[in-house]
C-alpha positions in Angstrom: 0.0 0.0 0.0 1.2 3.5 -0.8 -0.2 6.3 1.2 0.4 10.0 0.5 -0.5 12.2 3.5 0.3 15.7 4.6 3.2 16.1 7.0 0.7 17.2 9.7 -1.2 13.9 9.5 1.6 11.5 8.6 3.2 11.3 12.1 -0.1 10.3 13.7 -0.7 7.7 11.0 2.8 6.3 11.3 2.4 5.9 15.1 -0.9 4.2 14.7 0.4 1.8 12.1 3.4 0.8 14.1 1.3 0.4 17.3 -0.9 -2.0 15.5 2.0 -4.0 14.1 1.9 -2.9 10.5 5.2 -2.4 8.8 5.6 1.1 7.5 8.3 3.3 5.9 7.9 7.1 5.7 9.6 9.0 2.8 9.5 12.8 2.7 7.9 14.1 -0.5 6.5 17.4 -1.8 3.1 18.0 -3.3 2.9 19.3 -6.9 -0.1 21.6 -6.3 0.8 23.6 -3.2 4.5 22.6 -3.1 4.1 21.7 0.6 5.6 18.8 2.6 4.0 15.5 2.3 4.9 12.0 3.5 4.8 8.9 1.3 4.2 5.9 3.5 4.9 2.4 2.2 3.4 -0.5 3.9 3.5 -4.2 2.8 0.4 -5.8 4.2 -1.7 -8.8 3.4 -4.9 -8.4 1.3 -7.1 -9.1 4.2 -5.5 -6.2 6.2 -6.3 -3.5 3.6 -9.7 -2.5 5.0 -8.2 -2.2 8.5 -5.4 0.0 7.3 -7.8 2.1 5.2 -9.9 2.7 8.3 -6.7 3.9 10.2 -5.9 6.3 7.3 -9.4 7.7 7.4 -9.3 8.2 11.2 -5.8 9.9 11.2 -5.7 11.9 8.0 -8.3 14.6 7.8 -9.1 16.9 4.9 -9.6 20.5 5.7 -9.7 23.8 3.9 -7.2 26.7 4.0 -6.9 30.0 2.4 -3.7 30.4 0.4 -2.3 33.4 -1.6 -3.2 33.1 -5.3 0.4 33.7 -6.3 1.4 30.4 -4.8 -0.9 28.3 -7.0 0.7 26.9 -10.1 -2.3 27.6 -12.5 -2.1 31.3 -11.9 1.6 31.6 -12.9 4.1 34.2 -11.8 3.0 37.8 -11.5 -0.6 37.0 -10.6 -2.0 40.1 -9.1 -5.2 38.9 -7.5 -5.1 39.9 -3.9 -7.8 37.7 -2.5 -6.7 34.4 -1.0 -8.2 31.2 -2.5 -9.8 28.5 -0.5 -8.2 25.1 -1.2 -8.6 21.6 0.2 -5.5 20.3 2.0 -4.7 17.3 4.2 -6.5 14.0 3.9 -4.7 11.2 2.1 -4.4 9.5 -1.2 -4.1 5.7 -1.0 -2.9 3.3 -3.7 -3.6 -0.4 -3.0 -1.0 -2.2 -5.2 -0.7 -5.9 -5.8 3.0 -7.0 -5.3 4.1 -9.8 -7.6 7.2 -10.6 -5.6 8.6 -9.5 -2.3 12.0 -10.3 -0.8 13.4 -9.4 2.5 17.2 -9.9 2.9 
């Protein structure tokens, strides 16, 4: 499973995963939209554990809205002169459930 979460949610999720005995590796990443810090969490779990881990993600990673300056958004480009901040959705998580053909631990 690959989970992309905001930095503010990722530490809570990592703690919960480890406490429940799920293996997890956190890699720092940056979002392409707001260019903010994210965490990409990799967890090799069995198929029957997917729903439990998804429930943990939903309980620890919450979407919320923030107001950001228009100039920081990529679709407005440099030199944007709009002075009103724009409301955007941040946080939450994106989850990819991936079948692994082969796994080796050395």
